[in-house]
N, C-alpha and C positions, 0 to 999 in steps of 0.2 A: 417915811411920812410921804404919804401923795399929797402933793397938789391936782387944781381943777381950774381949770379955763373953758370959755367960750367959745366953740369955732361953729361960725353962722347960726344957725339954730339949732345947733346940738353942745353935748357937751365932751368934757376929754381929760383924762385924768395923766397922769405922771408920776411915777414911783423912782427915788432914788435910793437905792442901798448899797450896800460893801458887797464882792464877790468873796467870797469865804479864803478864797483858793489865792487868788492873787490879789487881796486885801485891797484890790481898786473899787473905787465907785464906778456902779453901772446905774442905766436908765431900763424902766421900761413905762411904755406908752400908748394909750389907746383911746378911741374915741369913737361917736357916733351915736353916743347915748342920748335919749329922746330927755332927761333931766337930770340936775345933779344928782338928786337922790341913786338912782341907777347908776353913772356914773363911782359916786362913795360907795354904793355897797358891791359893786364890780372890783374897784380898787383894795376894798378891804378883803374881801374872798383870794388877789392877785398875791398882795401882804401878806396872808397869811401861810399860802404856798410858799414863798420866798420864806419864811422863817422858819418853817416847818423842815422845804423839804432841800433848800439852799439854789433852787434854779428859779430861776423865774423866766426866759425867753421860749419860746414857743418852738423848739429845735435848733433853737441859735446857739444852746453851749456847746464848750470845744468837750469833745470825746472824753480829752485826759481829766479837763477839770471836772465832769463829768460820773468818771473811773474813781476819783482820787473821792468825791465826796460818796459814791455808792458803796465800795469798799468798807470803808470808814464806818462807816454808821450806819448802813443795812446789813451789810456781810458779816463782820467781826462780832457782833454780837450776840447773832444768831448761827452762825454755822462753830463745828469742832477747831481748836488751834490750829490741827496739824490739818484741816480743810481749810481755814482758810490760809494761809502758809503756801502751798500750791493754788490756790485762785491769786493770791497778790502774785508769787512769782510770774503764774503767766498770762496777769494783767502786765506786770512791769518789763516784761523781757521780751512778748508776743504781738499783744493787743496794741499798746501805746506807742509803741517804733513805728509802727505803720499807719494806725488809725488816731496817734492823740492830737496830731494837731489838725484833724477834720470837726465838722460840727458836728450835731448829730444831726440834722437832715440835711448835711449832703453825702450821709450814708449810702449806697445806693446795691440793690441785690448783685447786680452782674456783675459789678468790679471787687463787691466780698464774695463772692463764688470763684472768681479768677484770683484771689490773695486764696481762699481755701485750699484749692486747689494744687497753688505752687507748694504750700504750706508739706503736703500729703507727697511731695517727691521729696522730702525731707524726715518726715517723720511718720510715726505709724500712726496707725488708722484710727487706735484708741486716745492718742495725744493729740491729734487735730481733732475727735470729737470734744474733750474736755476744753478746749481751747474756745471751740466756738459754743459750746453748753455756756458758756462764760460771758459770752461777749450776746449770745443768743437770751439769755437770763438777766442781762443788764437793758435791755435794748427793749422785753418784756413790762419790765420796772417803768422804765421812762415812759410806757404809753399807759398802764394801768395801776400804776403806783404815783408817777409826781405828774403824769397828765402835759408832757412836755412833748411830747409826739403823737399822731393821731395814729400811725401803724406804724407795725415794725416791720423795717425794710429787710430781712435778716429770716425771712418764711422761707422754708421748701428748699432750704440749703440744704445742700448732698454732699458727702464726704464719698470720695471715690474711695474704692476698695480695694482696687488695683492694688498689688505688693509691690515694697518697695524696699531696695536694700536695709532701710532702716527697719523693716520688718522683721528682718532676720534675726532670733536670738542668737544673744553672746555665750557661748561657753564654754570649758574646756574639755577634750576630750580624757577618758579614764590616767591615761597615760600623761597626758599633761598636767592633770591635776594630781597625780601624785610625784612630778617633779617641781611643780609650784609647794604642794608642802612638806617636801624634805628641803628646799631651799630655805623658804620658813625656820623648818626647825635648826638649818646650819648658823649656830652663833655667827656675828657677825664681829671681826675685826675691830677694838675700838669702840662698840656700841656700849652705849650708856650702862644699861641693865642685863646685860648680855645673858646674865643667869637666868632671866625671866623666859618662860615660857607662855606667857599669855597670849600672843602674838597666834603661836601655830595652834595652843589651843581654841583661841575664836573664828580663825579659817578654817578649823578642821571643823568646828560644830558649825557653822555657817554652809559647809559642804558635805556635811552627813542629815543635816537637819531639814533645809531650803528655808532658816532664821530667816527675815529681816534684820538687816543691820540694825536699825532701831530699836526690833523686838533684842536682839541678842545683847544691845549693851545696855540696854533697860534689866537684865537679871540678876535676882540676887542669887545668895547658895539656897534659900527658901524653895525657891521655885523648882529645886532639879533633886530628885530622890535616885540616889543612887541605888539603896535597894532592891528598888522596880526597875529602873533606867526608864522614869517618865520625868519627861521635863514640862511644865505647865507656861504658856505662852497668856496673859491676859491681861498687857503692856507694851508701851513702845517707848523709846524716848525721842524726845522730836527736839533739834538742834537748832534755833531759825538763824538765820543772816545777822549779824549783829544783835542777838538779844540772849538774854537769860535761858537755857535748855531747861527742861520740865518734861515729866510722863503722863503720858493721854494714855487716853484707851486704845486698841487697836486699829489697824485699819478700816475694819470691817468687823459683824459678829462671827463670820467664818471661823476670820483671825483666831478669836479666843478659841484655843486647842491644846489638848495634848500631844506630845509626840515619844513615842516609845524609841529610845535610844540604843542602838546596836551596842554590842559589848567591848570593844574596841575605844571606843567614844568616852566612855561609860569609863572603863578606865582612865583613859586619858585627863578625864575631868575630876576625878577624884588626884591622879599625879596634878594636876593644876590648885587646886586646893593648898595642896601640901608647897607646893613651890610656892604658891602667894604667900603663904607666911614665912618660908626661909627667905625670901628675898624684903621683905619687911623686914625681917633679922639681919639682913646681908648688909642693909646699904641704911647708912644713917638719916635719909633726907625720903626716903619712900614708907609710904605711912599707911594703913589700913586704914579700909572704908567705911565710915557710919553707919553707914546704910548698907552693906554684908552686900557691896554687889561681885559679880563675878567677874567683871570685865574694869577697871580702873587705872584713871592717871594714878602717878609716883607722888600726889598729892590726900591721893584717897576719893576726889570727888568722876565724875562719868568720864569716861573715854570720849571725845569728841569726833562726830564722825567724820569731820573732815582731815582729821588726824590720820583716821584708821585709813581712809581711802588714798592719801598720800604713800604710805606704810606701803599696802597693797601695792600700789602702784613699781612702787623700788624693788619688790620685794618681783614683780614678773619683770621687769628689768634684768635683777640681778640672776633671773632661771630663765632670760633670752626666750619667755614668751608672749603673747600677745597681749598688747598692755589694756586689758581691762577695768570694770570697778569688783569692788566686793558682791555686788548684787548677782555676778555671771556664777558664783560659788551656787547662790539658787536653785538658777536653770541650769548649771551642772549636775546637781544634784537630783533632779527633774528627769534631766534627760537620762542619765545611768540607769532608775529605777526604772524606767521605761524602758530601755533597752535591755535591761537585766528580766521585762517581763511581768512587772510588777502590775496588779489589780489598780487602772486606771483611776478605780475611787478612791483607795488605797491613797496614791499620788496627789488626786484634787484637796483630801482631806490632810493630808502632810503639809501641802501647799496653803491651807487654807483660804482655797481657793473659793468662790461664791456658788459653783456649781461643778460637773465635770465637763461641763459643753467648755468654759473657760477652759480648762487645762486642755482639753483636747485641742480645741482652736489652737491654742499658744505652742504646743511640744509635738503632735503628732505627725509634724509633715517637717520635721528640721534635721533628723538622720535617714543614711540608707540604708541604715540595722531594720528600721521601724519596718519599712517598708519593706525590704528583703524575708524577714522574720512573717510578713502579713503573705507576700506572696506564694514562701513554700506551707506556713500554715493550707492555704487554699490550695494550692497544688497537691499536698498530701489527701486534702480534704475528698478531691475532685477525682485522683486514681482512685481510691478508693472506693467512691461509689460507681465507678465505672468498673471495677472490680467482681464489684457485691451487688452492683443494681441491677442484675438479670433480674424479669418479672420470676417470681416464683410458680411451682408449676402449682394450678388449682386442685385441690381436691374434687373428687364427684361430689362428695358431699356438700360442698358448697355450690355446686353448679344446682 
């Protein structure tokens, strides 16, 4: 509720309101109005902004308070749940620890650019661009949607393009991958469900198709046609932190695709389906999936992504291999295809990339073999050109 008072020859309003985040009382005042009516109209407009946006100060709002409100009210209802999860995680883990205690009007381009440069030393260019995109989008809204900043202090920020160690794609060589899969396929003594080949089937499928882990865990048996050897990808499992898992659409429209399986993988998936039924009969507390899932927990529900990651790490340790993540199997498949000489357009479609350029930028610089093969092709081309490059004699008729 606004109150008004006369100060000299002008009028001033004062608004007391409760901050939505801290639940503490705040106030906003402004003077210089010639009449009480002018002050009342200005106060009504300001109260409307406070009620609608939750903000009042001209850039005085704390970054932490602003982002919490911005995410909950203006991002969650307007983006896919999986997109919101990524944005919320980046805000919580990267943006707020550095900027949360600042006021919006304390952000400067110079200090922010230094932070972006520091991030680039630890993260890939793509990751830093995502973090900056979230921060910049929030500042644009602060200017144009909420009118609590006069201008965006983060304009013309540049993300460094130089390569860091984080840019290197983690993958297993063919020998390492064989060792990893052989280790998965070796029963562990005292394992609770050691008759199950589920993880062997899962990790083999990831390494032979470049599926993302969420795409694999969302699969039902209806998605795999073992007669034609085709696998349909049209959904992904999202397992948010401290929240209920759910099925969502894939990462992008290019992620909806069909993948042709090689014969050994088709045979393994057939074997896994039979083994799945055998395990259900073998263990009293092992239940079938009501959703016809290809991979599931012993209670029939979706496999948890964090459990899969932990199991993957344990296998890496047993196999005495670098401890990576299941995503390394996707990279491994892409690298092995390129090393085998597969057409890059095919590889791009297999991975569900938005364009061939994404695939090329990600993988073509990471193996010596690809470079060596390219140079060998070039050398053969040049040598053949030298041998056959003599100018043919011109006939008299052509003169």
